[in-house]
C-alpha positions as CSV (number, residue, x, y, z in Angstrom):
1,X,0.1,-0.1,0.0
2,X,2.8,2.5,0.7
3,X,3.6,2.4,-3.2
4,X,0.7,4.2,-3.9
5,X,2.0,7.2,-1.5
6,X,4.9,9.2,-1.8
7,X,6.9,10.3,1.2
8,X,7.0,13.8,2.3
9,X,8.5,16.5,4.4
10,X,7.0,19.4,6.5
11,X,8.3,22.8,5.8
12,X,9.2,25.2,8.7
13,X,5.8,26.9,8.1
14,X,4.2,23.5,8.6
15,X,3.4,22.9,4.9
16,X,3.5,19.4,3.6
17,X,5.7,18.8,0.5
18,X,5.9,15.4,-1.3
19,X,9.3,14.1,-2.4
20,X,8.5,14.9,-6.1
21,X,8.0,18.7,-5.0
22,X,11.3,18.7,-3.2
23,X,13.1,17.2,-6.4
24,X,11.3,19.7,-8.8
25,X,12.6,22.5,-6.6
26,X,16.3,21.0,-6.2
27,X,16.1,20.6,-10.1
28,X,15.2,24.3,-10.3
29,X,17.9,25.3,-8.1
30,X,20.4,23.5,-10.4
31,X,19.2,24.6,-13.9
32,X,19.5,28.4,-12.7
33,X,22.7,27.9,-11.0
34,X,25.9,29.7,-12.3
35,X,27.4,27.2,-14.6
36,X,30.9,28.5,-14.0
37,X,30.6,28.0,-10.2
38,X,27.9,25.1,-9.7
39,X,26.4,24.3,-6.2
40,X,27.9,21.7,-4.1
41,X,25.6,19.3,-2.1
42,X,26.2,21.3,0.9
43,X,25.4,24.6,-0.7
44,X,22.1,23.0,-2.4
45,X,21.1,21.8,1.2
46,X,21.7,25.3,2.5
47,X,20.0,26.9,-0.4
48,X,16.9,24.7,0.4
49,X,17.1,25.4,3.9
50,X,17.0,29.1,3.5
51,X,13.8,28.6,1.4
52,X,12.3,26.8,4.4
53,X,13.0,23.1,3.2
54,X,15.1,21.6,6.0
55,X,16.8,18.7,3.9
56,X,20.2,17.0,5.1
57,X,23.2,17.0,2.6
58,X,23.0,13.2,2.2
59,X,19.2,13.6,1.1
60,X,20.0,16.3,-1.5
61,X,22.9,13.9,-2.8
62,X,20.4,11.1,-3.1
63,X,17.8,13.0,-4.7
64,X,20.4,14.6,-7.2
65,X,21.7,11.1,-8.2
66,X,18.0,9.9,-8.8
67,X,17.4,12.9,-11.0
68,X,20.5,11.9,-13.1
69,X,22.5,15.3,-12.0
70,X,26.1,15.0,-12.0
71,X,28.3,16.3,-9.1
72,X,29.2,20.0,-9.0
73,X,32.6,19.4,-10.6
74,X,31.1,17.5,-13.6
75,X,28.5,20.2,-14.1
76,X,30.9,22.9,-15.0
């Protein structure tokens, strides 16, 4: 039954977000980053945190890999 429901997160404001939404926001951050100095996983996690999405760096790395987004040094 768990297959039909996606896991989610609660923002600092109490808003519920699905993993899909977090991945979409993560992809937007990567798409709009400076291509000469792409964000590291730590910087992406901090950016998401400032937007109100408290996601750990390891979670950012996991979602980045699931989205087939390479590490920062390979995105140059």
